C-alpha positions, 0 to 999 in steps of 0.5 A: 132401467125404466120401470113398466107402467103400474100393473103392466108387469102383472099382465102376462099370460104365462108363468106360474101366475099367468093362469090366475091373471088370465082367468078373470079376463077370460070371464070378461071375454065370455060375458062380452061374447054373450052380450055381443051375440045378443046385441046382434040377434041373428047370423049377421049384423044388420045395416051392411058395411057402413053400419058395421064400420060406424059401430066399430069406430064408436067402440074403438075410439080412441084406439091408441089413448095416451093412457090405457083404459085397462084390460077389462074395459078394453076387452068388454068394449072391443069383444062386444063390438066384435061379436055384435059385428060378426058373421056367426057360423054357429047360427043355422042361417049362416051358411054362405061359405066353408066357414065352420062353427069351431068346437068348444074343445078346439077353441079352449085348446087354442087358448092354451097355445096363445098363453104359452106362445110356442113358435115352431121354428126351432125346438128350443121355442116349442119342445112339446109342440114340436113332438106333438106336431110330428105325431099328429101329422103322421097320424093324419097322413096315414088316414090319407095314405094308409099304404104309403111307405112313410106318410107325413104331413106339413101344417099349413094355413089352409088350402091355398098354402097347401096347394102352393106347396104341392106345386112347389114340390112338383116344381122341385121334383122336375129339377129345372125342367119346365113344369106343365100344369093341367087342371079343370076349370072347377079347380080352386083359384089358388092353383093359378095364383100359386103358379104365378107366384112360383114363376110357373107357366099358366096352368092349362085349364080343361072345361068342366061343364059337368062340374068335375074333371073329365078323365077322357078330356084329361087323357086327350090333353096329356096325350099331346107330345111334350117333354115337360113333366106334368102336374095334374090338379084334381079336386075332392070337394069344389068350393062352388058345389062340393063336387068330387072329381072321379079320382080313381080314373084320374089317377089311372090317367096320371099313371098312364102318362107318368104325371104327378097328381095333386088332389085339393081335398081341402073340403072333402078330406074329412070324409075319411073320418066317416065309416060310410062316407070315406068311400066317396074319396076312393083313389085319394091315396094315389095322389102324390100330394093332398091338401086338406083343411080341418077348419072346414069339415073339422070344426077347428078355429082358423087356421088348420090346414095340412099337406099330406104325402105318402112318403115324407122324403118328398119334403126334403126339397123344403130343407133350409138352413139358418145357423141361429135356428138349426146349426149343423152341430145342434142337428147332429146332436139330436135337436129337431130341425124345423125349418124344413117343415114350413115355408114360414119361420115364426109359426104357431102350433096350430096342430095342438087344437087338432090333436086335442080334438082328435083325442077328445072325439076320436075318428068316429066322433068326428065322423058322426059330425061329418055324417050329420051335416051331409045328411042335413044337406040332403034333407035341405035338397029334399025340401027344395025339390018339394017346394014349387017356388025353388029349383035345385041345381043338383043333389049335394055331394058333400054338404053344399046345396045350390038353389034359387027361386024357380026361373030367377035370372042372375040379377034377381038371385044376386039382389036377393042374397044382398037383401038378406045380408043387409037385413042380417036375416041370413048369410047365403053364398053365390055360385055361378054354373053354366045354368046361371047364378045360384044361392049357395048353402054350405051346411057345416053346423053339426047342430042344425035341425030340420026346422032350421032348414025349413026356416032358412027356406022360409026366409028366402021365400019371404024375401022373394014375395012382392 
C-alpha cells in the first residue's frame, strides 16, 4: 500500500488532533485576510476585470505544481489574493446587491461544519446535524406560519432553489393537471426559470407599473374560465426596489379563486425578527409556501435559504428512495430518512451557522440589526431628497434605495456606476423602472453610520462633476 507524501497524513482537520493542526492554519488565513484587505484599500479592487484576473494569475501560478508548496504558503498567497480581489460587503461603500457582510459568529460556526464535514443525505453521516436541522427548521417555520397545523421548512441554497421547490410542490399537488402560474412582472427571474426547468407552461405575467402586484388585476386574470389549478407568485421584497406586494389582499384573491399562493420573501422575511417591522409582512402566513433567505437580512455566509410551509405533510411529494441511504428496515428501526428533505443528495448542514446565530443573538438581537439597516436606508433617502443634485425613486420599503443624478439619462447612470466600479471607489447596483435607470444602494451593513451614507453620496457626486 502506498505511503502518503511526508506530512500529508497529519493535515486532516478532523479527529482529536484536527483542531491542533487547524489552529495555526486559521491564524495564517486571518493574517492573509487582513493583509489582502489592506492591499485592496476599499470596497472593490481597482482596475476592473482584466486587472483582477492578472493579479490572480500571478498569485495562483503554478496552480498544480509537481511538488506542493505546503499549506501555509498556499494559504498566504491565495487567501491574500482572494481578499485583495474581493468585493467587501463589510465596507459601507459596497451596497450593490443583497450581499451581506456575514456575522463573525456565523462564520466561526461554519468553520466547525467544514472541519467535521457532515453530509445530510443519511443520518449515519450527520447524527447531530440531522437533529439540529429538524429543530431549527421547525422553529423558523413557526415564525412564518404561527397558526399552521405542523409548520416545517427545508434548507435550500437560496431563493432560486426555494422558488423552484415551491413550483415543484404545486405541480405535484396538481396531480398531473396542467398548472397555471400567474406572477407579477416584479417577480424574481428564478420563477420563470423554474417553470422552464420543471416543464411547466410559461408563467402568465401581469404588468406591475407601480412596482407591486395589483390584487384587482390578479382577480381579473384569475376570473377567466380555466380548469387548470393555479399557482400565484407574490413577492415580499423585490430585488430591484425591495417592494412588498399587498399580501393580505392577494391572499384574499387566492382564497376566492381556490388558487395556491407562493410568496417569495427571500429578502423580506427576516422582518419577522423585528418587534415593529414584522407588521409589513401581514398576510405572509397565509401562503402555502414561503421562500426566505438568511444570507441577505440574516447576515449568514452563503448559503442559507429555506422554504417554509404551514404543514410539513406538503413535503411528502419529495419522498425518494435509495436503498444504501434510506433502506426500509433502517427507517422502520428509527433512523431518520433525509432524502425527502432536499432535491440534493450530498448536502452540507448550512442550518448549523443559522442555529448558532439564533442562539447567540436571539430574535430581538437579529431584529435590532434588521431595524438598523432599514432605518439607515430611510436616512439615506432623506439625504437624497435634501440634495438638489440627486433624485429619489421612492421611499424605501425595506433597505433598498434607488436614486440618480437629477435628470440623468440611462447611459449616464450606467457609465457612472461603471466608473465607480473601475476605480474601486464604490459598489452600487442598477435597477430599471418605468421611469428609467437608477443607481441602487442596498443597505445591509449593520455597522453603517450617517457619515458613511454621506460619504457614499459625496463619492457619487464627485464622479458626476465635470
